LUMDREN-167933 format. One record per residue (C-alpha): y, z, x; residue in three letters. Coordinates in steps of 0.25 Angstrom, whole numbers, plus 2048, in hexadecimal, padded with zeros to 3 digits. Layout:
// LUMDREN-167933
YZXALA
...
***
This chain:
// LUMDREN-167933
3AFDC7318MET
3B5DBA31DSER
3C3DBA324ALA
3CADB4318PRO
3C3DBD30ETHR
3C7DC9317ALA
3D5DC5318ALA
3D6DC2309ARG
3D0DD0306SER
3DCDD730CTHR
3E6DCE304ALA
3EEDD22F8ARG
3E7DCC2EBGLU
3E7DD32DELEU
3F6DD92DFTHR
400DDE2D5VAL
409DD32D8ARG
3FEDC82D6ALA
3FBDCE2C8VAL
40ADCE2C5VAL
40DDC02C9LEU
400DBB2C2GLY
405DC22B6GLY
413DBB2B6LEU
40CDAE2B9ILE
403DB02ADTHR
40EDB22A4LEU
414DA52A6VAL
407D9D2A7PHE
400DA329BTHR
40CDA0292ALA
40CD92297ALA
3FDD90295ASN
3FED96287VAL
409D8D283TYR
402D80288LEU
3F5D84283GLY
3FAD86275LEU
403D7A275LYS
3FAD6F27BVAL
3EDD7627DGLY
3EDD7628DLEU
3EFD81297THR
3F1D802A6PHE
3EAD882B1ALA
3F3D932B7THR
3ECD962C4ALA
3F2D8C2CDILE
400D8D2C8PRO
3FFD9D2C9ALA
3FAD9B2D8ALA
406D932DCVAL
410D9D2D5ILE
408DA92DBSER
409DA32E9MET
418DA02E7SER
41BDAE2E3VAL
411DB72ECLEU
415DAF2F9ARG
422DB82F9TYR
41ADC52F9PHE
414DCC305ARG
404DCB307ASP
402DC12FCHIS
3F4DBA2FDSER
3EDDAE2F7ILE
3E4DB72EFILE
3F0DBE2E9GLU
3F5DB12E5ASN
3E7DAE2DFASN
3E8DBB2D7ILE
3F5DB62D1VAL
3F0DA92CDGLN
3E3DAF2C7THR
3EBDB82BEILE
3F4DAD2B9ALA
3E9DA42B7SER
3E0DAD2AFALA
3ECDB02A5ALA
3F0DA22A4GLY
3E2D9D2A1THR
3E0DA8296LEU
3ECDA028FSER
3E1D9628BALA
3DDDA0280ILE
3E8D99278VAL
3DDD8E276PHE
3D6D9726BVAL
3DFDA3266LEU
3EAD9A25FPRO
3DFD95256GLY
3DFDA224ELEU
3EED9F24AILE
3EAD90247MET
3E0D9523DILE
3E9D9F237GLY
3E2DAB23BTRP
3EDDB1244TRP
3FCDAF242SER
3FFDB4250GLY
3F8DB925DPHE
3F5DC825CPRO
3F9DCD26ATYR
3EFDD726DTRP
3E3DCF267THR
3E7DC326FTHR
3E9DCB27CVAL
3DBDD127AALA
3D4DC3277VAL
3DBDBD284CYS
3D8DC928DALA
3CADCC289ILE
3C6DBD289GLY
3CDDBB296GLY
3C7DC829DVAL
3B9DC3298LEU
3BCDB629FGLY
3BFDBD2ACVAL
3B3DC52ABMET
3A9DBA2A8TYR
3AFDB22B3SER
3ACDBC2BEILE
39DDB92BFPRO
3A0DAB2BDLEU
3A8DAB2CAARG
39CDAB2D3ARG
395DA12CAALA
3A0D972C8LEU
3AAD992D4VAL
3A3D9E2E0THR
395D992DDGLY
39AD8B2D8SER
39FD7E2DDASP
3A8D7C2D1LEU
3B6D762D5PRO
3BFD802CETYR
3CBD762D0PRO
3D6D7F2CCGLU
3D0D8B2D3GLY
3CFD832E0VAL
3DDD7E2DEALA
3E3D8C2DCALA
3DCD902E8ALA
3E1D852F0GLU
3F0D882EBVAL
3EED962F0LEU
3E8D932FDLYS
3F2D89301VAL
3FED912FCGLY
3F9D9D304GLU
3F7D95311ALA
405D8F30ESER
40BD9D30CTHR
405DA3319ASP
406D96321HIS
3F7D96324GLU
3EED8A328SER
3E0D88325ASP
3DAD81332VAL
3CCD7C330ASP
3C1D7A33BSER
3C7D6C33ELYS
3D5D72340GLY
3DBD6D333VAL
3E5D7532BASP
3DFD7531DGLN
3ECD7A317ASN
3F5D7031DARG
3FBD68312GLY
3F5D70307GLY
401D76300MET
408D69301ARG
3FCD622F9ALA
3FDD6D2EEILE
40CD6B2EDVAL
40CD5C2EDVAL
401D5C2E2GLY
408D672DAALA
416D5F2DALEU
40FD522D7GLY
408D582CBALA
414D602C6ALA
41DD532C8LEU
414D4B2BFPHE
413D562B4SER
422D572B4LEU
424D482B2LEU
41AD4A2A6GLY
423D552A1SER
42FD4C2A2LEU
428D4229ALYS
42AD382A5LEU
41CD352A5LEU
40FD3929DALA
406D432A2THR
3FAD3E29AGLU
3F6D30297ALA
3EDD2C28BSER
3E9D20284VAL
3DFD1E278ALA
3D8D11275PHE
3CDD0B26CLYS
3BED0C271ALA
3B7D03267GLY
3B9D0925ASER
3BCD16260GLY
3C7D1B269ALA
3C9D23276THR
3D4D26280MET
3D7D2728FVAL
3E0D33293SER
3E4D3A29FGLY
3EDD462A2SER
3F6D422AELEU
3F4D4F2B4SER
3F4D512C3LEU
3EED5F2C2ALA
3E2D582BBLEU
3E1D4F2C8ILE
3E1D5B2D0GLY
3D6D622C8VAL
3CED552C9GLY
3CFD552D8HIS
3CAD632D9LEU
3BED632CFVAL
3B8D562D5GLY
3B2D492D1VAL
3A5D4F2CBALA
3ADD572C0VAL
3B6D4B2BEGLY
3ABD412BBILE
3A4D4B2B1ALA
3B1D4C2AAMET
3B3D3D2AALEU
3A5D3C2A3VAL
3A9D46298GLY
3B6D3E296LEU
3AED31295VAL
3A5D3728BILE
3B0D3D282SER
3BAD32283PHE
3B2D25284PHE
3A6D2927CILE
3A8D34272ILE
3B7D3126FLEU
3B5D2226BPRO
3A9D26262VAL
3B1D3125BARG
3BDD28259THR
3B4D1C255TRP
3BAD15248GLY
3C5D1F248SER
3D4D1B248GLY
3E1D2424APRO
3E7D2A23EGLY
3F5D26238ALA
3FDD2F242ASP
3F3D2E24DGLU
3F2D25259SER
3E5D21260LEU
3E7D2A26BLEU
3E9D36261ASP
3DCD3225ALEU
3D4D32267VAL
3DAD3F26CGLU
3D7D4625EARG
3C9D4125EILE
3C7D4626CPHE
3CDD53269SER
3C6D5625CGLU
3B8D4F25EGLU
3B5D4B26CVAL
3BAD58273ARG
3AFD5F26AMET
3A5D56270VAL
3AAD5A27EGLY
3AAD69279ALA
39BD67276GLY
398D61284ALA
3A0D6D28AILE
397D77282ALA
38AD71288VAL
390D70296ALA
395D7E295ALA
387D84291VAL
381D7C29CTRP
38BD802A6THR
389D8E2A3LEU
37AD8D2A4ALA
37CD872B2THR
385D922B7VAL
37ED9E2B0ILE
376DA02BDGLY
382DA02C6PRO
389DA92BCILE
37DDB32BDLEU
37DDB22CCLYS
38CDB52CCGLY
38ADC22C3ILE
37FDC62CCILE
387DC42D9ALA
393DCB2D3ALA
38ADD72D0MET
385DD72DEALA
393DD62E3SER
397DE22DBALA
38BDEA2DFLYS
38EDE72EEASN
39CDEC2ECARG
398DF92E5ARG
38EDFB2F1ALA
39ADFA2FBGLY
396DED301ASN
3A0DE3305GLN
3A2DD72FBVAL
3ABDCB2FFASP
3B8DCC2F6ILE
3B6DBE2F1THR
3A9DC32EAGLU
3AFDCF2E3ARG
3AFDCD2D4ASP
3B2DD82CAILE
3A5DDF2C9PRO
39CDD82C0ILE
398DE52B8GLN
3A7DE72B5TRP
3A7DD82B0VAL
39BDDA2A7GLY
3A1DE82A2LEU
3AFDE129FTHR
3A8DD5297VAL
3A0DDF28FVAL
3ACDE828CILE
3B4DDC288ALA
3ABDDA27CMET
3B0DE6275ILE
3BEDE2274PRO
3BADD4270ILE
3B2DDA265GLY
3BDDE2260TRP
3C7DD6261LEU
3BDDCE258LEU
3BCDD924ETRP
3CBDDB24DASP
3CDDCC24BPHE
3C4DCA240ALA
3C1DD8239ALA
3CADD422DASP
3C6DC622CSER
3BCDBF222HIS
3B1DC022CILE
3B1DCF22DSER
3A4DD1226ASP
39CDCA232SER
3A6DCE23DLEU
39CDD8244GLY
392DCD247GLY
39CDC324AILE
3A3DCC254ILE
396DD025BALA
392DC125CVAL
3A0DBE261SER
3A0DC926CILE
393DC3271ALA
399DB5271PHE
3A5DB9279VAL
39BDC1283PHE
392DB5285VAL
39BDA9283ILE
3A5DAF28CGLY
39CDAE298LEU
398DA0294VAL
3A7D9B292VAL
3ABDA229FALA
3A0D9A2A7ALA
3A3D8D2A1VAL
3B2D8E2A2CYS
3B1D922B0GLY
3A8D862B3TYR
3B1D7D2ACMET
3BDD822B4ALA
3B5D812C1GLY
3B3D722BDLEU
3C1D6D2BAILE
3CAD792BAGLY
3CFD832B0SER
3DBD7A2ABSER
3D2D6F2A7ASN
3C6D762A2SER
3C4D74293PRO
3C5D8228FILE
3C8D7E281SER
3BBD77281GLY
3B4D85284VAL
3BDD8B279GLY
3B8D8126FILE
3A9D84273LEU
3ACD93272VAL
3B2D92264VAL
3A7D8925FLEU
39CD93264CYS
3A4D9F25FALA
3A6D99251ALA
397D95250LEU
392DA3254LEU
39CDAA24BILE
398DA123FLYS
389DA4241VAL
38CDB3242THR
395DB3236HIS
38DDAA22DGLY
391DA2221ALA
3A0DA021FVAL
3A5DA2211SER
3B3D9E210ASN
3BFD99218ASP
3C4DA721CSER
3B7DAA223GLU
3B9D9D22BILE
3C7DA022FASP
3C2DAE234ALA
3B6DA823BLEU
3BFD9E242VAL
3C9DA8246ALA
3BFDB224BTYR
3B8DA6253THR
3C5DA325ALEU
3C8DB125DPHE
3BADB3263THR
3BCDA626BALA
3C9DAA271SER
3C2DB5278VAL
3B8DAC27EVAL
3C3DA2281PHE
3CADAC289GLY
3BDDAD292VAL
3BDD9E293ALA
3CCD9C297THR
3CBDA72A2ILE
3BDDA32A8SER
3C2D952A8ASN
3CDD992B1ASP
3C8DA62B8ASN
3BDD9E2C1LEU
3C8D952C6GLN
3D0DA12CAASP
3C3DA72D1LEU
3C1D9A2D8LYS
3CFD9B2DETHR
3CCDA92E2GLY
3BFDA52E9GLN
3C7D9B2F1LEU
3D2DA42F5VAL
3C9DB02F8GLY
3CEDB92ECALA
3C6DC52E8THR
3BFDC22DBPRO
3C0DCF2D4TRP
3CFDD02D7LYS
3D1DC22D1GLN
3C8DC62C5GLN
3D1DD22C2VAL
3DDDC82C3SER
3D7DBF2B9LEU
3D6DCB2B0ILE
3E4DCE2B2ILE
3E8DC02AFGLY
3E0DC02A2VAL
3E7DCD29ELEU
3F5DC72A1PHE
3F2DBB299GLY
3ECDC328DALA
3F9DCA28CVAL
402DBE28EILE
3FBDB4285ILE
3FCDBA277PRO
40CDBB277PRO
40CDAD27CILE
403DA8271LEU
40BDB0266SER
418DAA26CLEU
412D9C26AMET
40DD9F25CASN
41ADA5257ASN
422D9925EALA
419D8D25APHE
40DD92253GLY
400D8A253PHE
3FCD7D24CVAL
3F5D8023FGLY
3F9D8F23FGLY
405D9723BVAL
40CDA0244ASN
410DAF241ALA
41EDA923CASN
417DA0232GLY
41AD9323AVAL
410D8823BGLU
40CD8624AGLY
40ED7B254SER
406D7F260LEU
3F9D76260SER
3F0D80268ALA
3E6D74268PRO
3DAD7C26DGLN
3DCD88263ALA
3DDD7E258ASN
3D0D7725CLEU
3C8D8325EMET
3CDD88250SER
3C8D7B24ATHR
3BBD7C250LEU
3B9D8A24BALA
3BCD8623DLYS
3B3D7A23FGLY
3A7D84242VAL
3A9D8D237PHE
3ADD8222DGLY
3A1D7A231GLY
3A9D6D234ASP
3A8D6D243LEU
3A2D60249ASN
397D66251TRP
392D58254ALA
39DD5525ELEU
39AD62265VAL
38BD5E265GLY
38DD5026BVAL
395D57276GLY
38AD61279ALA
380D5527ALEU
389D4E283ILE
38AD5B28BGLY
37BD5C28CCYS
37AD4D291GLY
384D5029CVAL
37CD5C2A1ILE
370D542A2ALA
377D492AAVAL
37DD542B3ASP
36FD5A2B5GLU
369D4C2B9VAL
375D4A2C3LEU
373D572C9LYS
364D552CBARG
365D462D0SER
372D462D8THR
378D4F2E2SER
387D4D2DESER
388D472D0LEU
38BD512C5ARG
390D502B7LEU
395D5F2B4PRO
392D602A5PRO
39ED692A2LEU
3A8D5F2A9ALA
3A2D542A0VAL
3A5D5D294GLY
3B3D60298MET
3B5D5129AGLY
3B1D4F28CMET
3B9D5A286TYR
3C6D5928ELEU
3D1D4F28BPRO
3D0D42293MET
3DED45299SER
3D7D502A1LEU
3C9D4B2A4THR
3CED3D2A9LEU
3D8D432B3ILE
3CFD4E2BAILE
3C4D432BEPRO
3CFD3A2C4ILE
3D4D462CCGLY
3C6D492D0ALA
3C4D3A2D5PHE
3D2D3B2DCILE
3CDD482E3GLY
3C0D412E7ARG
3C8D352EDTYR
3D1D3F2F5TYR
3C5D472FAASP
3BED3B2FFLYS
3CBD37307TRP
3CCD4530DALA
3BDD45311ALA
3BFD3931AARG
3C7D41323ASP
3BDD4932BLYS
3C7D53332VAL
3D1D55327ASP
3C9D5231BGLY
3C8D60315GLU
3D7D63316ARG
3DAD5530FLYS
3D0D58304LYS
3D7D66302ARG
3E4D60301LEU
3DFD572F6GLY
3DAD642EFILE
3E8D6A2F1LEU
3EFD5E2EBLEU
3E6D5F2DFALA
3E9D6E2DETHR
3F8D6A2DFGLY
3F7D612D3LEU
3F1D6C2CBILE
3FCD762D0VAL
407D6D2CDGLY
403D6A2BFGLU
3FFD782BCSER
40DD7E2C0ILE
414D732B9TYR
40CD762ADGLY
411D852AEVAL
41FD812AFILE
41FD762A4PHE
418D8029BALA
423D8A29DGLY
42ED8029AILE
427D7B28DVAL
425D8A289ALA
434D8D28CALA
439D81285THR
42FD7F279GLY
42FD7027CASP
422D6927FGLU
42AD5F289ALA
436D6728EPRO
437D5E29ALEU
436D50294SER
441D46297VAL
43BD3B28FLEU
438D42282GLY
429D3E27EGLU
428D3528AGLY
427D2628ATYR
419D23284GLY
40ED1C28AASP
416D17296SER
417D2629AALA
408D2629BGLN
408D1A2A4ILE
413D202ADVAL
40BD2D2ADGLY
3FED272B2VAL
405D1F2BDILE
40DD2B2C2VAL
401D342C1PHE
3F8D2A2C9ALA
403D282D4LEU
405D372D5LEU
3F7D3A2D6VAL
3F4D2F2E1GLY
401D332E8GLY
3FED412E9LEU
3F0D3F2EFTYR
3F5D342F8ARG
400D3D2FDTYR
3F6D48300THR
3EDD3F308GLN
3F9D3A310LYS
3FDD49313ARG
3EFD4D316ALA
3EED42321ASP
3FCD45326SER
3F9D54327ASP
3EDD5232FPHE
3F4D49338ALA
3FFD5333ATHR
3F5D5E33DMET
3EED55347SER
3FBD5334ELEU
3FFD6134ESER
3F1D65355LYS
3F4D5B360LYS
***
């Protein structure tokens, strides 16, 4: 056992105070995530803000440690991520099947799906985390925050073989980046500038758009994921916005109450994203095929580790997972309550006659697709981070696959009542799988953080389960509160009031399920996406065999096709900025590694600042019921606000990186003088 590992093995890790603090943070973050997910269809990653809060609190306790802080952020992260279940469940109200959210049923769906997500991610840890070179930008960022915070608290230095203190200036880089990102977000909330710039224009007889979310967090994510992923996402962006979108809008014009930008955004949302979903589907299957070998090796390694521990042999703490036999037993036992939930949900519906066969197929679907979804979501999170991973795209594919399977099992549909029952049953089944997707999308980021700070995997996995249970208990009452207060568009709440919350993903998935059972879904769009996905895979394989460095990750291309340009344009820009900064740092043969790390910490700060501000702003919105509670200029000042936003954004990004470069040079000069 190495010295750092030996030291960590005696440190406090899974403690009562860590669980309590993680639970308290969960209450706030999960509530904010549920609200934002229902209102605008977005959620934020809670791991980094939770790590910052944990360090601020636990520093006042004796014997705190970096791995104890890691437990806090793990619990809060798992619970906050589970709130993405709102992308599916509200669909049951939108189609009129539910008028409210039954508490224990909703708790069970969240808890069982989440626990399955944790179980499926355990064998994936060895395949996609310890045995992979995926960047895991948010996992790395969270680890850097914890490391620098711990060094700052203990006044430690990390002197390398060249005598350079690698921690010098680290906390300052994080703080400066965080303040810059929070300041820009605040200016946006005040409506003093726009935080997104969009313009639509004609392309022949068609139309397209250019859009960018002025998000410093996305710049940070791009810096961390690197140029290869950034270029692949740009390829997907070009395919969707400069080939498919002009074709789909060819000869079309905006409606009476619609601008050209509204038309382009609508066609992208309703049609082009379906092409992207098809590309993601093919890329996901290919990704699973490429990682199935490492997954099996990971399972075998986990079994060998458990056998060694039972035999009394010493196993490094960083290799101790929950025993694989317990993982398998938990997965199998979980199928029993899933079957009962499905039976209870549809026993009195118009599909009761064929319910036995449908439930048997559904259980097999959850069992198999759960692992597929866990692997794919974990891989996507490893590529671009859990915040930017197109989890709703996976949800779309799950709904489509479930609907097709259930339709074949049920047989011919004779009336609208059967269609309604089948749509509702499909959404309910998909919600369990979606719980697996959301948790595995986040868990591997947390396990990457744990790997980097020397955490004990089984303790972190237990913490993930605790976080899931916290989230499962908290989410249903928040959903009910939102339904009773606002309701959902297209549905009527328990008080008979027509809803106002858009819940866009749930609405889309409900529409897709209806399309499958009603026979009016445009499968041609999905097929086109699948063909594009096959072409990208072929190109990537050619590049892999003919070059040593060029790659075109198919899943990253699919994500570039599916995600809005506002996201996919900024991440590659951040990647190229990061490449430029790293080349600058590499020119210094003595202090280059420290300078490069300061760039990583600046990027981390950009993510930290925007994430924490997002939590605070979400709380203000929820408390006031106002979508723009801080606005001083009402709706802003139109297109001029976009121009101001772009200028300020560019100046701020350039200024922050230039400041970091100057401070890095200054710190090294100071260290050199102090040695003399």
